[in-house]
N, C-alpha and C positions, 0 to 999 in steps of 0.2 A: 710875577714881575720879571721883566727881561731887561737886560742891559744893552743900550744902543749908544754907539759912539756918535754923539751929536756933531762933534767936530768933523766927522767924515760924512755924515748924512747930508748936511746942507751943501757942502762943496760938490758932492757926488750928484745931487739933483741939479745944481747949477751947471756942472760939466755937461750933463745930458742935454739940458736946454740950450747951452751955448753951441754945442755940436750941431744940434738941429737947426739953429739960426744960421750958422756958417754954411751948413749944407744947403739950406734953402737959398741963400744968396749965391752960392757957387753954381748951383744948377738952375738958376732962374731963367737963363737964356737957352737952355737945352730944348730943342724941338721935339715933337712927338716921336720921331724915329732916331733922335741923336743920342749920343752917350759921351761921357768924359772919363778921364783917369783921375782918381782922387789921390792926393798926397798932402801931407806926409803921413807916414805910418805912426808917428808919435801920437797924432790926434786920434787914431784908431785905438791905440793902447789905452789912452786916458778914458775914452768913451766906454770901452769894454770893462775896465776896472771899476768905473763908477757904476756901470750897469750891473755888474756882479754884486757889488755891495748893496745896491738898492734892492736887488732880487732877494738877497739873504735877509735884509731888514723887513721886507714885505712878508716873507715867510714867517719870521720870528714874531712879528706884531699882528699877524692875521689881517693883512690888508689885501683883500681879493682883487679889487680893481687895479691897484698898483702892481700886484704880482702878474696879473694878466697882461697889462700893458708892457711890463718889463720883459715878459717872455715873447711878446710880439716883436719888441725891439730886437731881441737877440736873434729870433728867426730871420727877420729881414736883414740884419747885419751879417748873419752867416751867409746869406745869398750874395751879399756884396763881396765878402772875402773870397767866396768861391769863384768870383769873377775877377779876382786879383785887383780889386779896387775900381773896376770899370762900372760906372753907374749910369742908368738912364733915368728919364724924368719920372717914370712910374715908380721905380724903386726908391728914388730920392724922396718923392712925396710920401711914400709909405713909411720910410724911416723918420721923416720929419713929423708926420702926423702922430705916429706911435710914441715918439720921444716927448712931444708936447702933451699927449694924453698921460704919459707916465708922470710928468711933472705935476700936472693938474690933479691927477688921482692921488698922488702922494700928499699934496697940500690939503685936499679935501678929507682924506681918510685920517690924517694925523689930527684933524680937528677933534676927533672923538677920543683921543688919547691925552692923558695928563702927562706932562713932562716936568721933572724936578731935577735941578742941577745939584750935584754932590761935589763938594770941594775936594781938593787933593788929599787933605788930612782924613776926611771922612771916607774918601774912596779907598785909602789904605786900610782902614778898619774893615771895610766890606771885603776887600780882596785878600787881606792877610791878617784877619783878626787873631788867629791862633798864633802866628809868628810874632805879632806885636805883644800879645799877652805873655808868650814864652813857650816856644816849642818844647823845651826841656820839661816844663811843667805838665804839658799835655801828655808827653811821652811817659812821664812818671805816673800819671793818673789818667789813663785814656777815657775813663767814664765822663770826664768833664768836657771832652772835645766839643760836643754839640752846644752845650751851654756857653762855653767860651766864645765860639763863633757867633752864636745868636746874640749874646750880650754886646759884642762889638758892632754887629749890624744895628741893633737897637740904639746904641749910642750914636752911630753914624746918622741914623734917621731921626734922632732926637726923641725917641720913645724912652723917656728917662725912667719911668717906673718899671717898664718891661726890662730894661737893662739891669736894674737893681734886682729884680726877681731872679734873673739868670745868674747874677753874681752871688745871690744867696745860696743857690743850689751848688755853685762851685765851692763856696766857702764851707758848706756843710760837708762836702766830700773831703776837703782839706782838713777840717777840724777832726773828723773821724780818723783820717790817716795819721794825723799828728798824735792823737790819743793812743793809737796802736803803737806808734813808734816809741812814745814815752812810757808805755806800759800803764797808762792811766785808764781808770774805769770810765765807761761811757754812761752818762746819766740818763734819766727818764725823759729828758728834754734836751734840745740843742744848747740852751742856755746853761744847763747844769754841766754838760760836757765841756763847754768852753771854760766855765769856772774851774773845773778839775784840771784842764790843760794849763790854764794860767797859773794855778798853784804849783803844778809840776815844773813849769818854766821858772817860776820864782826859786824853787829849790835848786835848779840847775845853775841859776845865776849866783846863788849864795854859796854853793858848794865849791870846794877847792878843786881846781882842775885846769884844763887848757884855757887860756884867755880867749882863743877864737871861739870855742864852744860857748863860753859865758857870754861873749858878744853876740853870737847867734841867738841864744836864748833871750837876751835882752831885746834885740831888735824884733824878733818874732813875737814876743809878748806885746811889744808896742803896737805892731800892726794888727795883731789879733784883738787887742783891746779896742782899737779904732773900728774894726769890723763889727765887734760885738755892740758897741755903742750905736753904730749906724743901723744895725738890725734890731735894736731894742724893741721897736714897734714893728711887728711882722709886715713885710712888704706885700704879702699875699692877701692881707685884709682889704676888702674893697674900698674902705674909707681912706686908705693910705695912698699917698702920691708923693713923688719926689721931684724936686726942682733939678735943673741942669747942673747946678753947682753941687748939690747933694749926690746926684747919680755919678758924676765924674769923680768925686772924692771917694765914693764907695768903690767904684771900679778900680781906681788907682791903688787904694789901700788893700783891696782884695788881691790884686795882682802882686803887690809887693809881698803880702803874706804868703801867697802860694809859691812865689819864687824862692823865698827863704825856706819854705817847707821842702820844695823839690831839691834844693841844694843839700838839705839834711838827709833826705831819703836816698840820695845818690851815694851817701857814705856808708861803708859797711857797718853793721850792727856790732857794737863792742860787747 
């Protein structure tokens, strides 16, 4: 899957086509042996920038006809620039023909590609899933980096069950790290380990000590209990699936739990 800036693709194609039309009109009266000076240079710049973007897009998407037409346009335009903008009828027709072929080829070849629009919020998840989840969390537990990024992408693309699966893997790492920090035994299953951790957190909440630590234990236990309930039925089972509401809730609660954990891990062991 490749990312293409649709907002630039369509205007770039239109710029190439408009330049070709203007060039055709401007050179319509040139005789077989005649030539004229083209101006302004701003028009040249717009054409070349659009042409460069279309060439890159054709390479990324594997559009051979579009790429060939774009390269012919560039070759012909380079000849025009080497003449300092002086154009004759033959070169003008070549640029116009190649530019129109580029536009048509792009339209034809894009028919074979599926295009999906991703909104700004979903785009942020794709671009910066780790940052939105919590860079400090990933730095504290680097092994979750891939799953955090993949979970964000799955959420952006509305692959709800897949997003939950990745969050489960993230939460497993977090529960194990919390058990180690609390000095709690890990059980024979993930559920047993969570139960042991929740018991340890209850003891911290009940023990005399710093109010901030007790508050941390209380909030962490709350988020962990929510994560446990969400994963009560394993997401990896083929018969399980999750709705958008469930997946988003699981994502948010897992993120909150992992952030609380990362904050604790950042503190020195007493």
